[in-house]
C-alpha positions in Angstrom: 121.9 139.1 77.7 123.0 141.9 79.9 126.8 142.5 79.8 128.9 142.1 82.9 132.4 141.1 83.8 134.2 138.9 86.3 134.2 139.5 90.0 136.5 142.4 91.1 139.8 141.6 92.7 138.8 143.4 95.8 135.8 141.0 96.3 137.9 137.8 96.0 137.8 135.2 98.9 141.7 134.9 99.2 141.4 131.6 101.2 139.4 130.1 98.3 142.2 131.1 95.9 144.7 129.6 98.4 142.6 126.4 98.5 142.7 126.2 94.7 146.5 126.8 94.7 147.0 124.1 97.2 144.8 121.8 95.2 147.1 122.5 92.2 150.2 121.6 94.4 148.5 118.3 95.6 147.3 117.3 92.2 150.9 117.7 90.9 152.2 115.5 93.6 150.0 112.7 92.5 150.0 113.5 88.7 153.8 113.4 88.5 153.9 109.7 89.4 151.4 109.0 86.5 153.2 111.3 84.2 156.7 109.8 84.7 155.9 106.1 84.7 153.3 103.5 83.7 152.8 101.8 87.1 150.2 104.2 88.5 147.8 103.2 85.8 148.9 99.6 84.8 150.3 98.3 88.2 153.7 96.9 89.0 155.0 99.7 91.2 155.4 97.5 94.2 158.0 95.4 92.3 159.9 98.2 90.6 159.8 100.6 93.5 160.6 98.3 96.4 163.1 100.1 98.6 162.0 101.5 101.9 162.3 105.0 100.7 160.1 104.1 97.7 157.6 102.5 99.9 157.5 105.4 102.4 157.1 107.9 99.5 154.2 106.0 98.0 152.5 105.5 101.4 152.9 109.2 102.1 151.4 110.2 98.8 148.6 107.7 99.1 147.6 108.9 102.6 148.0 112.7 102.2 147.6 113.3 98.5 146.0 110.5 96.5 142.3 111.3 95.8 142.5 114.3 98.2 143.0 117.0 95.7 141.0 116.2 92.7 138.2 116.0 95.2 139.2 119.3 96.7 139.3 120.9 93.3 135.9 119.3 92.5 134.3 120.8 95.5 135.8 124.2 94.5 134.4 123.7 91.0 130.8 123.4 92.4 131.5 126.2 94.8 132.6 128.4 91.8 129.6 127.5 89.7 127.2 128.5 92.6 129.0 131.8 93.0 128.7 132.6 89.3 125.1 131.6 89.3 124.3 134.0 92.1 126.1 136.8 90.2 124.1 135.9 87.1 120.8 135.9 88.9 121.6 139.3 90.4 122.0 140.7 86.9 118.9 139.0 85.5 121.2 137.0 83.0 120.4 133.8 81.4 122.1 131.4 83.7 121.9 128.2 81.9 122.9 129.5 78.7 125.9 131.2 80.1 127.1 128.3 82.1 126.5 126.0 79.2 128.8 128.1 77.1 131.5 128.2 79.7 131.4 124.4 80.2 131.5 123.8 76.3 134.7 126.0 76.2 136.2 124.0 79.1 135.4 120.8 77.2 137.3 122.1 74.2 140.2 123.0 76.4 140.1 119.5 78.0 140.0 117.7 74.7 143.2 119.4 73.5 144.9 118.8 76.8 143.8 115.1 77.2 144.8 114.0 73.7 147.7 116.3 72.8 149.5 116.7 76.2 148.4 114.3 79.0 145.8 111.5 79.3 145.2 112.3 83.0 143.4 115.5 82.2 140.5 116.4 84.4 139.2 119.4 82.4 137.3 117.3 79.9 135.6 115.3 82.6 134.7 118.4 84.6 133.2 120.0 81.5 131.2 116.9 80.5 130.0 116.1 84.1 129.5 119.8 84.8 126.7 119.9 82.2 124.8 117.5 84.4 125.2 120.1 87.2 122.9 122.4 85.2 120.0 120.1 86.2 120.6 120.9 89.8 121.0 124.7 89.7 117.5 125.3 91.3 117.3 122.2 93.6 116.7 123.0 97.2 119.8 122.9 99.6 118.7 119.8 101.5 118.1 117.9 98.2 121.5 118.9 96.8 123.2 117.1 99.8 120.7 114.2 99.6 121.5 113.7 95.9 125.2 114.0 96.6 125.1 111.4 99.4 123.0 108.9 97.4 125.2 109.1 94.4 128.6 109.0 96.2 127.7 106.3 98.8 125.6 104.3 96.3 128.3 104.2 93.6 131.2 103.7 95.9 129.2 101.0 97.8 128.2 99.0 94.8 131.7 99.0 93.2 133.4 98.2 96.5 131.0 95.3 97.1 131.8 94.0 93.6 135.6 94.4 94.2 135.3 92.6 97.6 133.7 89.7 95.8 136.5 89.5 93.4 139.2 90.3 95.9 141.1 87.2 95.2 141.4 88.1 91.5 142.5 91.7 91.9 146.0 93.0 91.4 148.6 91.7 89.1 149.8 93.5 86.0 150.7 92.9 82.3 154.4 93.4 81.7 153.9 93.6 77.9 151.5 96.6 78.3 154.0 98.2 80.7 156.9 97.7 78.3 154.8 99.0 75.4 153.8 102.0 77.3 157.4 102.8 78.3 158.5 102.4 74.7 155.9 104.6 73.3 156.3 107.5 75.8 160.1 107.3 75.5 159.6 107.6 71.7 160.7 110.7 70.0 157.7 110.4 67.6 155.0 112.7 68.5 152.3 110.6 66.8 153.4 107.6 68.9 153.1 109.6 72.1 149.7 111.0 71.0 148.5 107.5 70.2 149.5 106.2 73.6 147.8 109.2 75.2 144.6 108.3 73.4 144.9 104.7 74.5 145.5 105.6 78.1 142.6 108.1 78.2 140.1 105.6 76.8 141.5 102.9 79.2 141.0 105.3 82.2 137.7 106.9 81.1 136.1 104.8 78.5 132.8 103.0 78.7 131.3 102.4 82.1 134.2 104.0 83.8 132.8 107.4 82.8 129.6 106.5 84.4 131.3 105.7 87.8 133.4 108.9 87.4 130.2 110.9 87.0 128.7 109.2 90.1 131.7 110.3 92.1 132.5 113.8 90.6 128.9 115.1 90.5 128.4 114.7 94.2 131.4 116.6 94.9 130.1 119.5 92.7 126.9 119.4 94.6 128.6 119.6 98.0 130.5 122.5 96.6 127.4 124.3 95.6 125.8 123.5 99.0 128.7 125.0 100.8 128.6 128.1 98.7 124.9 128.6 99.4 125.4 128.4 103.1 128.2 131.1 103.0 130.3 129.0 105.5 133.5 130.0 103.7 132.3 133.5 102.8 132.1 134.5 106.4 134.4 132.3 108.4 134.2 134.4 111.6 130.5 134.2 111.6 130.4 130.5 111.0 133.6 129.6 113.1 131.6 127.2 115.3 130.2 125.2 112.3 133.6 125.2 110.6 135.3 123.9 113.6 132.8 121.0 113.9 133.2 120.1 110.2 137.0 120.3 110.7 137.0 117.7 113.5 134.5 115.4 111.8 136.4 115.5 108.5 139.6 114.9 110.2 138.4 111.8 112.1 137.1 110.3 108.9 140.3 111.3 107.0 142.4 109.5 109.6 140.1 106.6 110.0 139.8 105.7 106.3 142.9 107.1 104.6 145.4 106.1 107.3 143.4 103.3 109.0 143.5 101.0 106.1 147.2 100.6 106.5 146.5 98.8 109.8 144.7 96.2 107.6 147.5 96.1 105.0 145.6 98.5 102.8 143.6 95.9 100.8 143.0 96.7 97.1 139.4 96.0 97.2 139.0 98.9 99.8 140.8 101.5 97.5 137.5 102.9 96.1 136.2 103.6 99.5 139.7 105.0 100.6 139.8 107.3 97.6 136.2 108.6 97.4 135.0 108.6 101.0 138.3 109.2 102.7 139.5 111.5 99.8 136.3 113.6 100.2 136.8 113.9 103.9 140.4 114.9 103.5 139.5 117.5 100.9 136.9 119.1 103.2 139.5 119.0 106.0 142.0 120.8 103.9 139.7 123.5 102.7 138.2 124.2 106.2 141.8 124.3 107.5 142.9 126.9 105.0 139.8 129.0 105.7 140.3 128.9 109.4 144.1 129.6 108.9 143.1 132.8 107.0 141.4 134.3 110.1 144.8 135.2 111.6 147.8 137.2 110.4 150.1 134.2 110.8 147.7 132.0 108.9 147.5 134.4 106.1 151.3 134.4 105.9 151.3 130.6 105.7 148.7 130.3 102.8 150.1 133.4 100.9 152.3 131.4 98.5 149.2 129.5 97.3 147.0 132.4 96.6 148.5 133.7 93.4 148.8 130.1 92.1 145.2 129.6 92.8 144.1 132.7 91.0 145.8 131.3 87.9 144.7 127.7 88.6 143.9 126.7 85.1 147.1 128.1 83.7 149.2 126.6 86.3 147.5 123.2 85.9 148.2 123.3 82.1 151.6 124.5 82.6 152.5 121.6 84.8 151.4 119.2 82.1 153.5 121.1 79.5 156.6 121.0 81.7 156.1 117.3 82.5 155.6 116.5 78.8 158.9 118.0 78.0 160.6 116.4 81.0 159.4 112.9 80.7 158.5 112.0 77.1 161.0 111.1 74.5 160.3 114.2 72.4 161.8 116.2 75.3 164.4 115.0 78.0 163.1 111.4 78.0 163.0 110.8 81.8 159.9 108.6 81.5 160.4 105.5 83.7 163.5 106.7 85.4 162.1 108.8 88.2 161.4 107.3 91.6 158.6 108.5 93.9 160.9 110.6 96.2 162.6 112.3 93.2 159.1 113.1 91.9 158.2 114.8 95.1 161.4 116.9 94.9 160.8 117.8 91.4 157.2 119.0 92.3 158.6 121.2 95.1 161.1 122.9 92.7 158.5 123.4 89.9 155.7 124.5 92.1 158.0 127.0 93.8 158.8 128.4 90.4 155.1 128.6 89.7 154.6 130.6 92.9 157.0 133.3 91.9 155.9 133.2 88.3 152.2 133.7 89.3 153.1 136.6 91.6 155.2 138.3 88.9 152.3 137.7 86.3 149.5 139.0 88.5 151.5 142.1 89.4 151.2 143.0 85.7 148.0 141.4 84.4 144.5 140.9 85.7 144.3 137.1 84.8 146.4 134.3 84.0 146.8 133.7 80.2 144.4 130.8 80.1 142.0 132.3 82.4 141.9 135.4 80.2 141.1 133.2 77.2 138.4 131.3 78.9 136.7 134.4 80.2 136.9 136.3 77.0 135.3 133.4 75.2 132.6 133.0 77.9 131.7 136.6 78.1 131.8 137.0 74.2 134.1 139.9 74.7 137.8 140.5 75.1 138.4 141.1 78.8 140.9 143.8 80.2 144.2 142.1 80.4 147.0 144.4 81.6 146.7 146.2 84.9 146.7 149.9 85.0 150.0 150.5 86.8 149.9 154.3 86.7 
């Protein structure tokens, strides 16, 4: 295969980097609730976090963050795959072989992260489901969208219909499971923590759950590929009219589904629609908003803090998990089960601000984040240049 390297820094779309950085921030807002307590996965939050501040914090996260940022990251994942494919084709490289190797490495990173750091890992799922994306590399544009819509609407519709039929039996929680989870993550035994990690990952991803996850993530990858092919985000000035139309439509759907459900007491059976349809709309709204902001000097100033974080998205995502591991589990500071939602938001703001400064400091000296450098070097079968030439 012809040798070539990553895209040059001067060719980067900084608003896409900013969108990745914003996604890392939003994912952390949601993840810290699952990292710090068992209620996100096993239920019972409404009884434990019952104060007005708790309720407001949970509602705020649910509307503006829950399912809005893994969807954003998923769209950007497909977007990135399409960009890489275009570069590979231009150099007459073996596209499938290269992307397959890249995804296998991601799966390896995801396995380590999921079972030794945090059960809520998305990298393993992205790698596994990303392999399916290789089947769509040469599919026509309109068929990409058609497949995406069929998979997303079909899977969400079927499961939501089943949940509606069983709506009177939804909810509730098992106090024994919650207490056991609390005890295990508060333990100072690393093996006990890893065992609970494995149990929670299997609970959230095992069996048919992975099938439904594939049916919701794969469409987002396809939408990202489609957007990249259309170059809407490459040339925002040229496509400003289209972007503004998409912005308005996605905002309307975002408000109607993510916020509108609270007018009907936010029924549990509707949660899958809220997350996957409303979440997709909000993700598109966020990425288009950032792209449109980048057209002005003031907008570039607003998104600037997210750019460096986004260029080191993999490193910062994993770093958030390592920090949370040490903060919440018994082997570290043992805060598991003691942090309320509002306090979690404050913690994210503090940690993410530190990541902004760290990322800027790092990228002033190095070409890539440490994990990005490892991933790229393994992918290209060659050690990539690491330090910047500061002379």
